N, C-alpha and C positions, 0 to 999 in steps of 0.2 A: 483306816477305812473299814467299814463293816457293811456287808450286804445282808438284808433281811427279806426273806420271802414269807408271804402270808396269803391267805385266801383259800387254803385247802379245806376239805370237809368230806362229808358223806353225801353221795348223791345217787339216785337211781340211774340205771342205764338210759341213755337218751337225754339226760339232763345236762346242765351247764354249770360251769364254775369259772371264776376269774381270779387268777393269781396275780400278785403284785410283788415287784422287787424294788426295794428302795435302798439307797446307799447314803452314807453320811456326807458325801461330797458330790460334786457334779460329775463324778467318774463315769456314771452311766451314760452320759450324753456325749462324751468324747471318745468312747471306746465301744467296740461291739459287745453286746450283751446276749448271753444265751441261757436257755432253759434246758435242763437235763432231768432225767428221772431214773430212779432205781427201784425196781420191784424187789420184793423179798427173795433172797437167794440168787439174784441176778446182778449183772454188771450195770454200771451207770451208763445210760444211753443218751445220745443227743436228741433233743426234741425240736428246738427252734432257735433262731438267732436273728438279731437285727443289727445292722451296721450303723455307724455314726450318721451315714447319709440316708438311712431308712431302708436299705435293701434287706429283704427278709429271705430266710432259708428255713425249710421244714424237712423233717424226716418224712419218709413216705407214709409211715403209719398214722401220722396226724394231719397230713396235708388235706386241705379242704374242710377240716373240722376245727383246727386251732388257728388263732391269729395272734401274732406278737406285734406289739406297737408301743410307742412311747407316749406317755401322758405328760406333756410338757407343763401343764398347769400344776401337777402334783409332783413332778420330778421323779416319776417312776417308770418302770418298764413292765408292761402288763402282758399276761397270756390269757386270752379269752379261749375257753375250751367248750366247744359245743358237741352235741351228739356223743356224749361220753360213753365209753364201753368198759366192761369189766377189766379188760386187758390194759386199760389206762391207769389202773390202780398202782400207785407207787408214791415214793417220796420225791417231790419235785424241788429241784435246786436251781437257783439263778447263779450265773457266773459271769465274770468279766476279767479280761486280762488287760491290765493298765499298761499301755505302751510307754508312758512316761517313767514309771517306777519299775517296769518289767516284772510286775508281780501279778500273780493269779489269785483272784478273790472268789470265794464261794459263800453263798448264804447258808443258813442252818437247815434248810429243807422244810417243806410243808407237805403234809400227808393228804393225798387224794385217794378216796376209796369209792369205787363205783360198784354198786350192788346190781345183781342181775334180776 
């Protein structure tokens, strides 16, 4: 199983980006999927999570600006990021813990840079 995150880029403050997480199997749809981010010199922090039933959780820093959702047509988990701020600059990773195999999977990270 491989997770792949994409959609990062350079955007001005106030702009939007949409990240996408895809896996090689249907693993994303039977387990919770989360997005995390790591800024330079800092620890990796939780951003958002979606459960198999669609329940979502957000960190306080992104609540009301970011939206996590499943794209059933494309088999992906998306992170829509609006009103981006320079402090959102980081490498963004998608993650899932597969309950069946008891294994933790991470994507390779996609870089988001927000200029002021």
